[in-house]
C-alpha positions as CSV (number, residue, x, y, z in Angstrom):
1,M,102.4,129.8,69.5
2,C,103.0,132.5,72.2
3,H,101.8,131.7,75.8
4,R,98.6,133.7,75.6
5,H,97.2,131.7,72.8
6,R,97.5,128.1,74.6
7,L,95.6,129.8,77.3
8,L,92.8,130.8,75.1
9,P,91.1,127.2,75.2
10,V,90.7,127.5,78.9
11,L,89.2,130.4,79.2
12,P,85.4,129.3,79.3
13,V,87.0,127.4,82.9
14,L,88.0,130.4,84.2
15,L,84.6,132.3,82.8
16,V,82.7,129.4,85.0
17,L,84.9,129.4,88.1
18,A,84.5,133.2,88.1
19,G,80.7,132.8,88.1
20,S,80.9,130.5,90.6
21,I,82.3,133.3,92.8
22,G,79.7,135.6,92.0
23,L,76.6,133.0,92.9
24,R,78.1,133.5,96.9
25,A,77.7,136.9,96.7
26,Q,73.9,136.6,95.0
27,P,72.5,133.2,96.0
28,R,70.6,131.6,93.1
29,S,68.9,128.1,92.5
30,S,72.0,125.0,92.7
31,S,70.4,124.4,89.0
32,S,71.7,127.9,87.4
33,L,74.7,125.9,86.3
34,P,74.4,123.1,83.6
35,P,75.8,119.9,85.0
36,D,78.3,119.5,82.1
37,R,80.0,122.8,83.3
38,F,80.9,121.8,86.7
39,R,84.5,121.1,87.1
40,N,84.7,117.8,86.1
41,G,81.6,118.2,83.9
42,E,81.7,117.8,79.7
43,A,82.1,121.2,78.7
44,T,84.5,121.7,81.1
45,L,87.1,119.0,79.9
46,R,86.4,120.3,76.1
47,A,87.9,123.1,77.4
48,F,91.1,121.7,77.8
49,A,90.8,119.2,74.9
50,P,93.5,120.8,73.3
51,I,95.8,119.6,76.2
52,S,94.8,116.3,75.6
53,E,95.1,116.3,72.0
54,A,98.9,117.3,72.4
55,T,100.0,114.7,74.7
56,R,97.6,111.7,74.0
57,Q,100.2,110.0,71.9
58,S,102.3,109.5,75.4
59,V,99.7,107.8,77.3
60,V,98.8,104.2,76.8
61,K,96.0,102.1,79.0
62,F,96.8,98.7,80.7
63,N,94.7,95.8,80.6
64,V,94.8,93.1,82.6
65,N,92.5,89.9,81.4
66,G,90.8,92.3,79.3
67,E,90.3,94.8,82.4
68,T,91.6,98.2,82.5
69,V,93.9,98.5,85.2
70,A,95.9,101.7,84.9
71,L,97.2,104.5,82.7
72,G,100.9,104.5,81.6
73,T,103.4,107.4,80.4
74,V,105.7,106.5,77.4
75,V,109.3,107.7,78.2
76,D,110.9,106.1,75.1
77,A,109.8,105.8,71.3
78,Q,110.4,102.1,71.3
79,G,108.3,101.0,73.7
80,L,108.8,101.6,77.2
81,V,106.4,103.0,79.4
82,L,106.0,103.8,83.3
83,T,103.2,102.8,85.4
84,K,102.0,102.0,88.8
85,A,102.9,98.5,89.9
86,S,100.8,97.6,92.4
87,E,98.1,97.7,89.7
88,L,99.2,95.1,87.6
89,K,97.6,92.3,88.4
90,P,98.3,88.6,87.9
91,G,97.2,87.5,84.0
92,T,97.2,89.1,80.2
93,L,99.0,92.1,80.3
94,T,98.2,94.5,76.7
95,C,98.2,98.0,76.1
96,W,95.9,99.9,74.4
97,L,97.5,103.1,72.4
98,A,95.9,106.5,71.3
99,T,95.7,105.1,67.9
100,D,92.7,102.6,69.1
101,R,95.2,99.7,68.7
102,E,95.8,96.8,71.1
103,V,99.2,95.5,71.7
104,R,101.0,93.0,74.0
105,A,103.2,94.1,76.8
106,S,105.6,92.7,80.0
107,V,106.5,93.8,82.8
108,I,110.6,94.7,82.9
109,A,111.4,96.0,86.6
110,T,109.7,97.3,89.3
111,N,110.5,99.6,92.3
112,E,108.5,98.7,95.4
113,D,109.2,101.8,97.2
114,L,107.7,104.2,94.7
115,D,105.1,101.4,93.4
116,L,106.5,101.8,90.0
117,A,106.9,99.4,86.9
118,L,108.9,99.7,83.6
119,V,106.8,97.8,80.9
120,R,107.6,97.2,77.5
121,V,104.7,97.4,75.6
122,Q,104.9,95.7,72.2
123,A,105.1,99.0,69.8
124,Q,107.7,101.2,68.0
125,G,107.6,105.0,66.8
126,L,105.8,106.5,70.3
127,K,106.0,109.7,71.6
128,P,107.6,109.9,75.1
129,V,106.4,112.1,77.4
130,Q,107.7,115.8,77.5
131,W,108.6,116.8,81.3
132,A,108.0,120.0,82.7
133,A,110.9,122.6,83.4
134,S,109.7,124.3,85.8
135,S,108.5,123.2,89.4
136,P,104.8,123.2,90.5
137,V,103.3,125.8,92.7
138,V,100.2,125.4,94.8
139,G,97.2,126.7,92.6
140,Q,98.2,126.1,89.1
141,W,96.4,123.5,87.2
142,A,97.1,119.8,87.0
143,V,95.4,118.1,83.9
144,T,94.9,114.1,84.0
145,V,95.0,113.4,80.5
146,G,95.0,109.8,79.1
147,I,94.3,108.4,75.3
148,A,91.0,109.9,74.6
149,P,90.5,113.3,73.0
150,T,89.4,114.9,75.6
151,P,91.1,114.4,79.4
152,H,89.8,112.7,81.9
153,A,89.8,115.2,84.9
154,V,91.3,118.6,85.8
155,G,92.3,119.5,89.0
156,I,95.1,122.3,90.8
157,I,98.4,121.5,92.8
158,S,97.3,121.6,96.3
159,A,100.3,120.6,98.4
160,L,104.0,120.5,96.8
161,P,106.1,117.4,97.0
162,R,106.0,116.1,100.9
163,R,106.6,112.4,102.2
164,V,103.5,110.7,103.2
165,R,104.4,108.1,105.9
166,P,103.4,104.4,104.9
167,E,99.8,102.9,106.7
168,R,99.9,102.3,109.9
169,A,101.0,98.3,109.9
170,L,101.7,96.2,113.5
171,I,103.5,93.4,114.5
172,G,100.9,92.4,116.4
173,V,101.6,92.8,120.3
174,Q,100.1,94.7,123.3
175,F,102.9,95.8,125.4
176,Q,102.5,95.6,129.3
177,N,100.8,98.5,131.1
178,G,101.9,100.9,133.4
179,S,105.6,100.3,132.6
180,S,108.0,101.7,129.4
181,V,110.1,99.2,129.1
182,P,108.8,97.1,125.5
183,R,107.5,94.4,127.3
184,I,105.0,92.3,125.3
185,E,101.9,91.3,127.6
186,E,99.8,90.1,125.0
187,V,100.3,88.5,121.3
188,L,97.7,89.2,119.0
189,A,96.5,86.1,116.8
190,G,97.2,86.0,113.2
191,F,99.7,88.5,113.5
192,G,103.6,88.4,112.4
193,A,104.5,88.3,116.0
194,E,102.6,85.3,116.4
195,K,103.9,83.6,113.5
196,A,107.5,84.3,115.0
197,G,107.1,82.5,118.3
198,L,106.7,86.0,120.1
199,R,105.2,85.1,123.7
200,P,103.9,87.4,126.5
201,G,107.2,88.3,128.8
202,D,109.3,88.7,126.0
203,V,111.2,91.8,125.7
204,I,112.2,93.9,122.4
205,V,115.4,95.1,122.4
206,A,116.3,96.2,119.1
207,V,114.6,96.9,115.6
208,N,116.2,95.9,112.9
209,G,119.6,96.8,114.6
210,G,118.9,99.5,116.2
211,K,118.8,99.3,120.2
212,V,115.4,100.5,121.5
213,S,115.1,100.6,125.6
214,D,111.7,102.0,125.7
215,R,107.8,101.3,123.9
216,Q,107.4,104.1,121.9
217,Q,110.7,104.1,120.3
218,V,109.8,100.6,119.1
219,V,106.6,102.1,118.0
220,E,108.3,105.0,115.8
221,A,110.4,102.4,114.8
222,L,107.5,100.4,113.2
223,R,105.9,103.1,111.7
224,E,108.7,104.0,108.8
225,F,107.5,99.9,107.6
226,R,104.7,98.9,105.3
227,E,102.1,96.6,105.3
228,G,104.0,93.2,103.9
229,Q,107.3,94.1,105.0
230,T,109.5,92.1,107.0
231,V,111.6,93.7,110.0
232,K,114.4,91.9,112.2
233,L,113.4,91.9,116.0
234,R,115.9,91.3,118.7
235,V,114.2,90.1,121.6
236,Q,115.1,89.3,125.4
237,R,113.2,86.0,126.5
238,E,114.6,85.6,130.5
239,N,118.3,85.1,130.2
240,S,118.9,84.8,126.3
241,Q,118.5,86.8,123.4
242,F,117.4,85.9,120.1
243,D,116.5,87.2,116.8
244,A,113.1,86.7,114.8
245,Q,112.0,87.8,111.5
246,V,108.4,89.5,111.9
247,Q,106.2,90.5,109.0
248,L,104.0,93.5,109.5
249,M,100.2,93.6,108.7
250,V,97.7,96.6,108.4
251,A,95.0,95.8,111.0
252,G,91.2,95.3,110.1
253,G,88.0,96.8,112.2
254,E,87.1,93.6,113.0
255,R,90.8,92.4,114.9
256,L,91.1,95.7,116.6
257,G,87.8,96.0,117.5
258,R,84.5,98.7,116.8
259,G,87.0,101.9,116.9
260,S,88.9,101.0,113.8
261,F,88.0,101.5,110.4
262,S,88.9,98.7,107.5
263,Q,90.3,99.2,104.4
264,E,86.6,98.8,102.9
265,R,84.8,100.9,105.2
266,A,87.2,103.7,104.3
267,S,86.7,103.5,100.7
268,R,82.8,103.6,101.3
269,L,83.3,106.6,102.9
270,L,86.0,108.4,100.9
271,G,85.2,107.3,97.6
272,A,87.7,103.9,95.7
273,V,91.3,104.8,97.6
274,S,94.4,102.8,95.5
275,P,95.2,99.6,97.5
276,R,98.6,101.7,97.7
277,A,98.1,105.0,98.7
278,A,100.5,105.7,101.0
279,G,104.7,105.1,102.4
280,F,106.3,107.7,99.6
281,E,109.1,109.2,100.2
282,D,108.2,112.2,97.8
283,V,104.6,113.2,96.3
284,L,102.7,115.9,94.9
285,E,99.0,115.9,95.4
286,H,96.5,117.5,93.9
287,D,92.6,117.9,94.4
288,T,91.8,115.8,91.1
289,V,88.9,113.4,91.8
290,L,90.5,110.3,90.1
291,P,89.5,106.4,90.2
292,P,92.5,104.4,91.2
293,W,92.2,102.6,87.7
294,L,93.6,106.1,86.2
295,C,96.6,106.1,88.1
296,G,100.5,105.2,86.2
297,G,99.7,108.3,83.5
298,P,101.2,112.0,83.7
299,V,99.3,114.9,85.1
300,V,100.6,118.0,83.0
301,D,100.6,121.8,83.1
302,L,98.4,123.9,80.8
303,D,101.5,123.5,78.5
304,G,101.4,119.9,78.0
305,K,104.2,119.6,79.9
306,A,104.1,116.5,82.9
307,L,104.8,117.7,85.9
308,G,104.7,114.0,87.5
309,L,103.4,110.5,86.9
310,N,99.9,109.9,88.9
311,S,100.5,107.3,91.9
312,A,97.8,107.3,94.2
313,R,94.2,108.1,94.6
314,A,94.2,108.9,98.3
315,A,91.1,110.2,99.6
316,R,88.3,111.5,98.2
317,V,89.5,114.7,96.7
318,S,93.4,114.1,96.7
319,T,95.5,112.2,94.2
320,Y,99.3,111.7,94.6
321,A,101.6,112.1,91.6
322,L,105.6,111.3,91.6
323,P,107.4,114.5,91.1
324,R,109.1,114.7,87.8
325,R,112.3,114.3,89.1
326,I,111.9,111.1,91.2
327,V,110.3,109.9,88.1
328,Q,112.8,110.4,85.7
329,E,116.1,109.7,88.6
330,A,114.0,106.3,89.3
331,L,113.6,105.9,84.9
332,E,117.8,106.1,85.0
333,R,118.1,103.4,87.2
334,F,115.7,101.1,85.8
335,L,117.6,101.6,82.3
336,A,120.9,101.1,84.5
337,S,119.9,98.1,85.9
338,A,119.0,96.7,82.9
339,Q,122.3,97.2,81.0
């Protein structure tokens, strides 16, 4: 089938967009466009149905204790599937196929840095996803497909692959004011520094083996770590030095005062975001509105080829996907370690 014919099912969408541009020049009632014709309306999604039909056999849906937690991307005909690791909560893991059949599943390996899991599902003859050969461009369509005949959502690529730093996590100290020396003035209750035995008056002289001489160096070094990770601090106390293993924590508003937003409050303002939505070396951003449980599956182009794997709902209209190159490299490492 030629490229022109493949785009025909999407023409109604383009006409709707063109119509919406015309509305700016000639204001009309907001009710003039039926709800099902907006971007994620039923009529719009039906226009992309041929793409979903061509790819749904390469997608699965994971349940834990009967509750849907994530989608998955088929990468091997014998049952190997990639998905978002942090959504696979403890419990009985099962997998729904596009054939409306539920099968057992088990996690084989995880990659914490990518928040990626390799899962084996008890099914054979699956259809591995096809990866896009060309690099994505800003403005192109990004279609999130599932096991249903129509896609879950559509959007456009809004930013090319880039690094997203981790959400700021803290060791739980306040440094002495009026000095650049990283001398601790206060140890905050409940944080890793208190549990590691740090005290007021201690001076941090190294972070994970890297020497530091001022407080800003400490702050910058700690920005590279996520919540739950542990750093080794070299601490000067009076005339002696010692090492302390300190776990980092993300502070809620109740700990740092009224000026801070807890994750729960941010979720209410922005819509539900993924528990792990930052700290990625390379992500592709698109403006699709996805709930966290729709992560783990592929985001595809108009040819049904995967641009990447949806990894996190990051904000109200922002979803991150691991680019295809990153996913393919991670899969190779998974398979190599399993041999």
